[in-house]
C-alpha positions as a Markdown table, in Angstrom:
| # | Residue | x | y | z |
|---|---|---|---|---|
| 1 | Met | 172.1 | 101.9 | 246.1 |
| 2 | Val | 172.3 | 101.2 | 242.6 |
| 3 | Ala | 173.5 | 97.5 | 243.0 |
| 4 | Glu | 170.3 | 97.2 | 245.3 |
| 5 | Leu | 168.0 | 98.6 | 242.8 |
| 6 | Ile | 169.5 | 96.1 | 240.2 |
| 7 | Lys | 169.0 | 93.3 | 242.4 |
| 8 | Asn | 165.5 | 94.2 | 243.2 |
| 9 | Lys | 164.6 | 94.5 | 239.6 |
| 10 | Gln | 166.2 | 91.0 | 238.9 |
| 11 | Asp | 164.3 | 89.6 | 242.0 |
| 12 | Leu | 160.9 | 90.9 | 240.8 |
| 13 | Tyr | 161.5 | 89.4 | 237.4 |
| 14 | Asp | 162.5 | 86.0 | 239.0 |
| 15 | Thr | 160.0 | 86.0 | 241.8 |
| 16 | Asp | 156.7 | 87.5 | 240.3 |
| 17 | Tyr | 157.0 | 87.7 | 236.5 |
| 18 | Asn | 153.4 | 89.1 | 236.1 |
| 19 | Leu | 154.0 | 91.8 | 238.7 |
| 20 | Trp | 157.4 | 92.5 | 236.8 |
| 21 | Val | 155.5 | 93.0 | 233.4 |
| 22 | Leu | 152.8 | 95.2 | 235.1 |
| 23 | Glu | 155.5 | 97.5 | 236.7 |
| 24 | Thr | 157.4 | 97.5 | 233.6 |
| 25 | Val | 154.3 | 98.7 | 231.8 |
| 26 | Lys | 153.8 | 101.4 | 234.2 |
| 27 | Lys | 157.3 | 102.7 | 233.9 |
| 28 | Leu | 157.0 | 102.7 | 229.9 |
| 29 | Glu | 153.9 | 104.6 | 230.3 |
| 30 | Lys | 155.6 | 107.1 | 232.5 |
| 31 | Arg | 158.6 | 107.0 | 230.2 |
| 32 | Asp | 160.5 | 106.3 | 233.4 |
| 33 | Leu | 163.2 | 104.8 | 231.2 |
| 34 | Asp | 166.2 | 105.0 | 233.8 |
| 35 | Ser | 164.3 | 102.6 | 236.2 |
| 36 | Leu | 163.6 | 99.7 | 233.7 |
| 37 | Asp | 165.0 | 96.2 | 234.0 |
| 38 | Trp | 166.7 | 96.7 | 230.5 |
| 39 | Asp | 168.4 | 93.3 | 230.3 |
| 40 | Asn | 165.0 | 91.5 | 231.0 |
| 41 | Leu | 163.1 | 93.6 | 228.8 |
| 42 | Ile | 165.4 | 93.1 | 225.9 |
| 43 | Glu | 165.2 | 89.4 | 226.3 |
| 44 | Glu | 161.4 | 89.5 | 226.7 |
| 45 | Val | 161.1 | 91.5 | 223.3 |
| 46 | Leu | 163.5 | 89.1 | 221.6 |
| 47 | Asp | 161.4 | 86.2 | 222.9 |
| 48 | Leu | 158.4 | 87.7 | 221.2 |
| 49 | Ser | 160.0 | 86.9 | 218.0 |
| 50 | Arg | 161.2 | 83.4 | 219.1 |
| 51 | Arg | 157.6 | 82.7 | 220.1 |
| 52 | Asp | 156.1 | 83.5 | 216.7 |
| 53 | Lys | 158.7 | 81.5 | 214.9 |
| 54 | Arg | 158.2 | 78.5 | 217.2 |
| 55 | Lys | 154.4 | 78.7 | 216.6 |
| 56 | Leu | 154.9 | 78.8 | 212.9 |
| 57 | Glu | 157.4 | 75.9 | 212.7 |
| 58 | Ser | 154.9 | 73.8 | 214.9 |
| 59 | Leu | 151.9 | 74.8 | 212.5 |
| 60 | Leu | 153.9 | 74.2 | 209.5 |
| 61 | Met | 155.0 | 70.6 | 210.7 |
| 62 | Arg | 151.4 | 70.0 | 211.8 |
| 63 | Leu | 150.2 | 70.9 | 208.2 |
| 64 | Ile | 152.8 | 68.7 | 206.6 |
| 65 | Glu | 152.0 | 65.6 | 208.8 |
| 66 | His | 148.4 | 66.1 | 207.8 |
| 67 | Leu | 149.2 | 66.3 | 204.2 |
| 68 | Leu | 151.5 | 63.4 | 204.4 |
| 69 | Ile | 148.8 | 61.1 | 206.1 |
| 70 | Leu | 146.2 | 62.4 | 203.7 |
| 71 | Arg | 148.1 | 61.5 | 200.7 |
| 72 | Tyr | 149.6 | 58.3 | 201.8 |
| 73 | Trp | 147.6 | 56.5 | 204.6 |
| 74 | Asp | 145.2 | 54.7 | 202.2 |
| 75 | Ser | 143.6 | 52.4 | 204.7 |
| 76 | Glu | 142.5 | 55.3 | 206.9 |
| 77 | Lys | 141.6 | 58.0 | 204.3 |
| 78 | Glu | 138.0 | 57.4 | 203.9 |
| 79 | Arg | 137.4 | 57.3 | 207.6 |
| 80 | Asn | 139.6 | 60.4 | 208.5 |
| 81 | Arg | 139.6 | 62.4 | 205.3 |
| 82 | Gly | 137.2 | 65.1 | 206.6 |
| 83 | His | 139.2 | 65.5 | 209.9 |
| 84 | Trp | 142.6 | 65.6 | 208.2 |
| 85 | Gln | 141.2 | 68.2 | 205.7 |
| 86 | Gly | 139.8 | 70.3 | 208.5 |
| 87 | Glu | 143.0 | 70.4 | 210.4 |
| 88 | Ile | 144.8 | 71.2 | 207.1 |
| 89 | Ile | 142.4 | 74.2 | 206.6 |
| 90 | Asn | 143.1 | 75.3 | 210.2 |
| 91 | Phe | 146.7 | 75.1 | 210.2 |
| 92 | Arg | 147.0 | 77.1 | 206.8 |
| 93 | Lys | 144.6 | 79.9 | 208.2 |
| 94 | Gln | 146.6 | 80.1 | 211.6 |
| 95 | Ile | 149.9 | 80.4 | 209.3 |
| 96 | Lys | 148.2 | 83.0 | 207.1 |
| 97 | Arg | 147.2 | 85.2 | 210.0 |
| 98 | Ile | 150.6 | 85.1 | 211.6 |
| 99 | Leu | 152.4 | 85.9 | 208.1 |
| 100 | Lys | 149.7 | 88.8 | 207.9 |
| 101 | Asp | 150.9 | 90.2 | 211.0 |
| 102 | Ser | 154.5 | 89.5 | 210.4 |
| 103 | Pro | 155.3 | 89.0 | 206.7 |
| 104 | Ser | 159.0 | 89.1 | 207.5 |
| 105 | Leu | 158.5 | 85.7 | 208.9 |
| 106 | Lys | 157.8 | 84.1 | 205.4 |
| 107 | Ser | 161.6 | 83.8 | 204.7 |
| 108 | Tyr | 161.9 | 82.1 | 208.0 |
| 109 | Leu | 159.4 | 79.5 | 207.1 |
| 110 | Gln | 161.3 | 78.9 | 203.9 |
| 111 | Asp | 164.6 | 78.4 | 205.9 |
| 112 | Val | 162.9 | 75.9 | 208.1 |
| 113 | Phe | 160.8 | 74.1 | 205.6 |
| 114 | Glu | 163.1 | 71.2 | 204.8 |
| 115 | Glu | 163.8 | 70.5 | 208.3 |
| 116 | Cys | 160.2 | 70.7 | 209.4 |
| 117 | Tyr | 159.4 | 68.3 | 206.6 |
| 118 | Gln | 162.1 | 65.6 | 207.7 |
| 119 | Asp | 160.5 | 66.1 | 211.3 |
| 120 | Arg | 156.9 | 65.5 | 210.1 |
| 121 | Arg | 157.8 | 62.7 | 208.0 |
| 122 | Asp | 159.1 | 60.8 | 210.9 |
| 123 | Ile | 156.1 | 61.5 | 212.8 |
| 124 | Ala | 153.7 | 60.6 | 210.2 |
| 125 | Tyr | 155.6 | 57.2 | 209.8 |
| 126 | Gln | 155.1 | 56.6 | 213.5 |
| 127 | His | 151.6 | 57.8 | 213.7 |
| 128 | Ser | 150.6 | 55.6 | 210.8 |
| 129 | Gln | 152.8 | 52.7 | 211.3 |
| 130 | Leu | 153.4 | 52.6 | 207.6 |
| 131 | Leu | 157.0 | 52.0 | 206.3 |
| 132 | Leu | 158.9 | 54.9 | 206.5 |
| 133 | Asp | 159.7 | 54.6 | 202.7 |
| 134 | Thr | 156.0 | 55.2 | 202.1 |
| 135 | Phe | 156.7 | 59.0 | 202.7 |
| 136 | Pro | 159.2 | 60.7 | 200.3 |
| 137 | Glu | 162.4 | 62.1 | 201.7 |
| 138 | Thr | 162.1 | 65.2 | 199.7 |
| 139 | Pro | 159.0 | 67.4 | 200.2 |
| 140 | Ile | 155.9 | 66.5 | 198.5 |
| 141 | Ala | 155.4 | 70.0 | 197.2 |
| 142 | Pro | 157.0 | 73.4 | 197.6 |
| 143 | Leu | 156.3 | 75.6 | 200.5 |
| 144 | Glu | 154.1 | 77.8 | 198.5 |
| 145 | Gln | 152.0 | 74.9 | 197.4 |
| 146 | Ile | 151.9 | 73.6 | 200.9 |
| 147 | Leu | 150.4 | 76.7 | 202.2 |
| 148 | Asp | 148.0 | 77.2 | 199.2 |
| 149 | Glu | 144.5 | 76.9 | 200.6 |
| 150 | Asn | 143.4 | 75.3 | 197.2 |
| 151 | Trp | 145.7 | 72.3 | 197.1 |
| 152 | Leu | 145.6 | 69.2 | 198.5 |
| 153 | Pro | 147.9 | 66.0 | 197.5 |
């Protein structure tokens, strides 16, 4: 009987995720802890943190790319400056909101900053078709300055 209940919990998670979420919420509201699908619930809660981290990384990389392009793609600067600056403002504001909700993720950003810079350096090179050496190997500014709403390169 217990094995069948465990199997049914797993089946619902695998076959109808939305229904699994709704059923899990009902059980939590009723404080029916014994019937919860603990393994999948734990995984889902952990995934919330991973999603925020992935989103922050993505925003930081896009911010870096736009800062690099703004700084080094001279032939397109006058035509695209407004767009690039608008994107820079947008990415900074989104990062700021996430960090406001989860300040502990600031240290995570610092940990991935160098890797994000290198990834976006490669993408800025591909996007612009400039020489890779156009973009410095080391970040053009520290993370704090990259995130500073009043700074542009």
